[in-house]
N, C-alpha and C positions, 0 to 999 in steps of 0.2 A: 362666338360662343355656340357650342353645339347643344343639341337637345340633351345629350348625355351629361354635359356639364351642368345644365339647368336642373336636371333631376338629382344630381349629386348634392346640390345645395339644399334639397329638401331635408336631408339628414343633419344639416348644420343648424345647431341651436341658436346661432347668432345671425343667421340670414334673415333679413327683414321681409318676411314673406306675407305678412298680414296687414291689410288696410285697417284704418281706425274703426270703420264700421264693422268689419269682420271680427276684429279683436274684441270690441265691445259685445258683440253678439256671442262670441265664444265664452266670454267671462260672465255673461248675464248681467252686464252693467251698462252704463251710458257712456257716450263719447265724452261728456263733461267730466266723468270720473277719470278717464284716461288723461284728459287735459290737466286735471288737478294734480294727479301724481307726477305728471311731467313738470308742472309748475313748481312742485315741491322737490324736484330734482331726484326723485326716486328712480325714474327711468328717463332716458332721452331717446325718443324714437328717431330713427333715421328718416330722411326726407327723400321722396321720389324726385325725379327730375322736374316734375310739375309742382313740387312743394308739399305734397301730401304726406302725412305721417305714416310710417311703416314700422311694424313691430315684429320682433323675433319671438321664437318660442320661449327663449330664456326670459325676455322681458314680460311675456304673458304669465309666466310662472310667478314672477315678482309681483305683478299686478294682481294676480289671484290671491296671493298672501295678503296684500294690502286690503283687498276686498273682504277677506275673512275677518280681519281686524275691525274694519269699518262696520261690517255687519254685526259685530259683537258690541258695537257702541263706541269704539275708539274714534276720536276725531281724525280726519284724514291726515292732517299735518303730523299728529302724534303717531299714527300708524306708519307713516313713511319714515319717521325718525326711528321707531322701534326696529323696522326692517333693516335700516342702515346700520344700526348698532348691533343687531344680530349678525349681520354679515361681517362687521369689523371684529366681533368676538370670535366668530368661526375662523377668520383668517389668523388672528392672534394665537388661537389654540393650535392651528396647523403649524405656525412658525415655531411655537414652543416645543411641539412634538419633534419637529425637525432638528431644533437645537439640542434637544435631549439625545436624539439618535447620534448626532455628530459628536457629542461630548462623552459618550460612553467609551470606556476603555476598549482598545482594539484587541487586547489579549486578556480575556477573562481569567485565565489561570495565573496571571501575574499577581493578582491580589489574593493573598492567603495569610 
């Protein structure tokens, strides 16, 4: 892998670039919080060859949303479930929109 390949990964939202300590620092939370949302299966960090947890920017955005809910008083398990349901709803809405687009008549002047 060249240096250019490595730098290209910095733009990849799914690249596990952040250690647990750095991720916790960036989110202003604890490593235990990250472990807890991992245990609740909200995010699954990748593991380095040495077995250390590594987080992507995408995972950090999800963790930040969980932290917002927890900071508002939502229990961590409930916060994780809310985020999972929000994601499922968003996906269902995208699927419905796609089905509506494909179900539209191809010749709009034919209906008169």
